[in-house]
C-alpha positions in Angstrom: 20.4 -59.2 106.9 16.7 -60.2 106.7 14.6 -58.0 107.9 14.8 -58.2 111.6 14.0 -55.7 113.4 16.6 -54.2 116.3 17.5 -51.4 118.2 20.7 -51.4 117.6 19.8 -49.9 114.0 16.7 -48.2 114.5 16.7 -46.0 111.6 18.1 -48.3 108.9 16.8 -48.4 105.6 15.6 -51.8 103.3 17.6 -52.2 100.3 17.7 -54.7 97.1 21.1 -56.2 97.4 20.9 -57.1 93.3 17.7 -57.5 91.4 15.3 -60.0 91.8 16.4 -60.1 95.6 14.2 -59.6 99.2 14.5 -56.5 100.4 17.1 -56.3 103.1 18.9 -54.1 105.6 21.2 -51.9 104.2 24.4 -52.6 107.1 26.5 -49.1 106.0 28.7 -48.9 109.1 30.8 -51.7 108.1 34.6 -49.8 109.0 33.1 -49.7 112.7 34.7 -53.3 114.2 32.2 -52.8 117.6 29.1 -52.1 115.6 29.7 -54.8 113.5 30.1 -57.6 117.0 27.3 -55.9 118.6 24.4 -56.1 115.7 24.0 -59.8 115.1 24.1 -60.3 119.1 21.7 -57.7 119.5 19.3 -59.1 116.7 19.8 -62.7 118.4 17.2 -62.0 121.5 14.8 -61.2 118.4 14.9 -63.6 115.9 11.7 -65.9 115.6 12.1 -69.6 117.2 12.4 -72.4 115.2 9.9 -74.6 113.6 9.8 -77.7 114.9 10.4 -79.8 112.0 7.8 -82.9 110.9 
């Protein structure tokens, strides 16, 4: 996931998923289905507004 700060992941670390990539949030709690469901829902409120098209 891109670098979107979130209260659901206060101790998250930034990692490179592959060479040449931008830093991204490392999600290592992939076995917890409830956490994976709540994560995008919590981050949605923190996303910037879409840019207006010209």
